[in-house]
Each structure stands twice: as C-alpha cells, then as structure tokens.
Phi, psi and omega in degrees: 000142178294146180294137182296137178292131180292141178292162178295114183297328179293326177295320177298316180300311182299325181294337184265004187267359183262161177297325178297321179294325181283344188305318180299322178287315178300324179296324177297318179296312181298321179293321176300314178301314183295315182296314184285328177298322179280349182073023181282148172076172180288154176289324179206151177273337182059027174292149181290158177299326181294319179298315181291318181298319179299324180294336187263356183293124176193159175293160174303124180299129179255334183256149177283158174215158180299148180300328177298322177293319178299318180297321179295319178293320177302315181294316186280330187262335189235315190294334182295339185250008177288154168288123186272082186297334181280353175289132184295347178267359170280110184227049191252257187282172184275054177233131193275158159278103195289151177296135185304319181301325179287328178297312180295324179294327179302321178295321179295319178302317179294321181294318181286323173054043175283152178247130186276006183297312180224154186299324184293341177267350178212071189296332179269317191274344172292308174301326178297319179298318176300318181295314181294320176300321178297319175304315185291319179291329174296320177299321179295324183108017179271163180268191188285001173280347184286163179193200180164194181203149172288149181223174176285343180162186185296329180296313177294320181297317180293318177301314182296317178299318182286333171297320177294319177295324178296317179295328176291319182283327182229085188303330182261023188298326182289340178264315190246359179080188187275347180083180185283332182232075183291163178292170183252159172248141176242136178207164177289157182295340178260015179297155179296148181298346179302331182291309180292325177298316179299321180299319177293317182295329182273358179084009178285320184095146182296335180294344180267006174258116182255116182273126180268132180302158183260161174226101185066037180071005173254154177299129181289119180293316176301321179292324177296316178300315181299318180292317179297321179295318179297318179296319179298316182295331180267001177071029180263128183281142178256122179281317181195155169248129181250117174259161183239134176240090185097071186289153187299319186288312189237352183078013183286152179247126173293157176282095189293322179296318180294320178294318179296324177301318180290325176297325175288315184297324183257031177303150176243197184296342179272351183115197178304149177301144179295121177252115174253134179248121173275093177252030182307317180269318189270359183299333179300340178298340177301334182268357187251114174301333181286323188248355185301330182300337180293344179256015176304131182097353182300324182294347179274353179282158174274334184203157175208147173259138180214132180248095173301341178284001172263263191278000167264002169063042173266155173292152173297142356248142177205079175251173177206151170247128176243141181228148183292327178227109188294347178296335181295335180291337178292339181263348182294325180233157185216041181266151173249129179217083186298339177285348178240305188258124179242139185299328185257352186272359186218054187300329182270000180074035180289323186300134181266339184304316183295344182249009186237145175295329182265151169254302176284102186223130179292165178272058183295342177301333181298325178299316182293319179298314180297318181296318177294320179293320184284314188256330182083152183298326182295315179293323178295322175297321178294324176296319177301315179301320182297316178302317181293324179296327180290324174295320176296324179298319177293319177305315180292321179300325185274352179296114181083005179294140185292335185226348176246137185223128174292141184260354178195161173279132184291134174258350180212223182259019182244138174217132173256140180213158186237154176258125179239078180292145181300139173072013181252128179291150179305323183296339182263352186290329182300311181296318180295322179296316178298319180292322178297314180299316181295317179298315182297312181294322178295331183294340183083357180297324184185192181211126174227172180243180177221159176209181178244123176234131180051039175081003182237144176287132181225162178270155187209137172241151169225115183275110184235019183231123181296341181271350176295125186234179182301323181296330177286324175296319177296320178295324176301312182296316179298318180296318178294321178299316181295316181289329178297320178299321180291322178299317182287330179286331186236072180297152183294000000 
C-alpha cells in the first residue's frame, strides 16, 4: 500500500491553539481537582512499574490524532496510576499539592517559553526574577547587596552556593582544580545528600565531607566546635559549614545563631567561615510569625537554599538560591559564551545565566510572583502554619497510644513515629514496619513514607496539602491500626 500522505503540520498546530482545543486537557485537570478535593478514590493504585509499562507498549505513533483522543488515552492509560498528591490523605513525600493559581500559571509559562539565561531572551521575567529575589532577601534580613537566582531545587542551589564557597577558598580553582589537599565541608549527620553529592561533583571527594553528630536530630554545636578546633590545630582549611533548617528526615532546625557564632570564632584570613543554610524545606517559616523564630540567625549566613515548591505549595520546579552578597555568584562559574553573555550588554547585571548552573531555564519565577499576588504573604504564612499544625495533630494523637509512638516533637510539617507491636523483638520491627507501610499504601487509604532513624525503620509523614485536616490525621491512625492487625495476623 502507498504510504499515507502526512497531514499539513501547520494545520495541526493551528487546530490546537484555541481554548476549545485545550478543553480536553483542562477538563482532566479540573476533574483531578474535583475528585481529590472530595477525597474520592484511592490515593494510589500501587501497580508495579511492569504492569504500567506493559500497558504502554506500542509502536511509535506515525499518524496524527485529535487532541481529544490523546486526552482520552492519557486518562485511561496513565492518570489512573499517578500518586494523587492533591488527595488530603497523601501525607508522604516532600512534594506539594500545588496551589491552583500556580498550576494555571505553569501553563502560561510553557506557552510563553521565555528563557531566563539572558535578559534579551526574557525581557519581562528577568527583571521580575530580580524583583522576587529582592523580596526574598528582604525577608531574610539582608541589605541591597544581596541577590540570588531561581533554581530547579535545593540540590542545585546548594551545589551553586558551594561552588561559590569553593572559589572563595581556592581562587584559581577554575584554572588549576582543587589540588591534592582540598578544603573540607562540615555538615550535620542528617544533612541532605545534596552536600555529599556536591562534594563529589566539585572534585573534593566524599572524604572531605565531615559529618557532625546530631543532638536531638540537630547538628551538635559542641561537636561542631570540637571538629573545627581539631581542623585548625591540624592546619586543614574549611571551605564551608552547612546548617539545615528543616531537615528531610525529621524537619528539625539547626541552631543557626550558635553555628554562626562558631563560623565567626573560627574565622580565617578570608573572614568568617562560609555558612550555607539548607532551608529548602524550612524556608517557608520566614512567612510565619509563629515559626519564624526557628530561622533566627539566618541573616548571618552567606547563602541559603529555599524551595518554594515545598512549603509554599508551588508546582515543581521552583527553587532558589539566595546569597548575602550577589557578587559571589560571579565567581561560582567561569565560562565565556560570547553568543550569550557580552561584557558591555549587561552593565546592571540583569542576565541570570552567568550565575546559574542552568542555561535553558524556564521562567518559573512567574509562579512565585502570581502566588504572592493572588494569596499574599500573610495567607501563605498561614498555610505554612496549617501544615505544621497537622503534624502536631498526629503528635497529639499518638500521645499515650498503645502501639504507635512519636519519635520527636514536630518542628515543622514532618513527624516520624514508630510501631511497637506487643511481644515483638526490636530486631523484627524493621521488617514489620516496612510491611505495614506497604499494606497501608497498597490499600489506597492514604500514603506515608518511611525512613531510618538511629538504625531502625520508622514511619514518617510530611503534610504538603492545605486540605489535609484533623479528620484525615485521625483516619490515618485508624487505617494504620487496621493494617497493623493484618500484618500481625499474616506473618511473612
């Protein structure tokens, strides 16, 4: 048979530019919002990757089809198995049920497709990024020397900050590398893996990351002092100290003032030690009169990572790096690209590319701007408080519970808790805990995560949905109690 003539691609494009053409996709979004708002259906199907992959096997599509048909296939083949983060019983990973205004804005960002590398490719949103960064640095308490850049998240922000710290510690690093005895990084034992990953990416090596023991899941200040004193006596240079504000495992906040005091006390010829704060999760406390005190001392840091796509409930990705003196970002990278960056074309430093790990970067700052314009900082702070109250609600629910016990007082919207079934040895609890979590998540009742604390598997919630309420926390406990009985009745 003769090969079918391809349709006019411009005609296909034009057909998709109307609101009517978009309606099938928009309807999927609206239906998702409606279903999850009501709490209908399972939170997750827990189907295996193999089951889903088998459903998707087909040859590469050669023929066009109407967008409405594509939407129907999308609904039947894929949407049924997504994790329904907007369901109030999803209380799992640190990914938000995003605010609706930001969801709609995300579509606009894609349609406009501006690139934040240089101002000429994003004439409106490059100045907007500078403005929003200024709002954020004002919240921290820095002066007009401060600056920053939007990032894909805390991992990129921490890497970029530590690249700047590396250039401060080793001024010729872009020419000659880190040398045989590079400086060390210090961080708490519960620090995000982004710190050790950055050490590997920067050529320092994991052996140059020194983990400081914790005290109540916070970096131990006496242990940090002891390590800094030992390094000074041995003549080992410190590149940076990384503190955490809202650690991934427990949501704990390091004592930033105490850590900053030590960075001042152990200053070297360059000045105070570089203090980077990983506030990817806890940065939202800046908007909360109730929780802001947990960030006391933040203004003394040289840099911080903050992910509005976490506790400000934006869609992925919307992270940021903020620095006390924006000139340090000029040293983090050292590339020349005359087709993009010109010495005379950016006298005010508008271009974001020279200070960013990314070149092709969406205008994600628009989501943050719209959210502040739509909801206001006060309402966003109240939402942060609400998330934290739900973690506290579970903490209170477990007070005196016969078999579930909270392992720490919540400092944010994260709580870890353990299952202590009667007559079960500690050595057997890890397997039972993993099975309980899997049974609960498979049931569709809800979704929680697990982690390891002090060598034991424990259960963990992160409240990332503004609609999660006390009744959902109560349902979580009832669901775990029911599934726990089944785990004990049916041992592996």
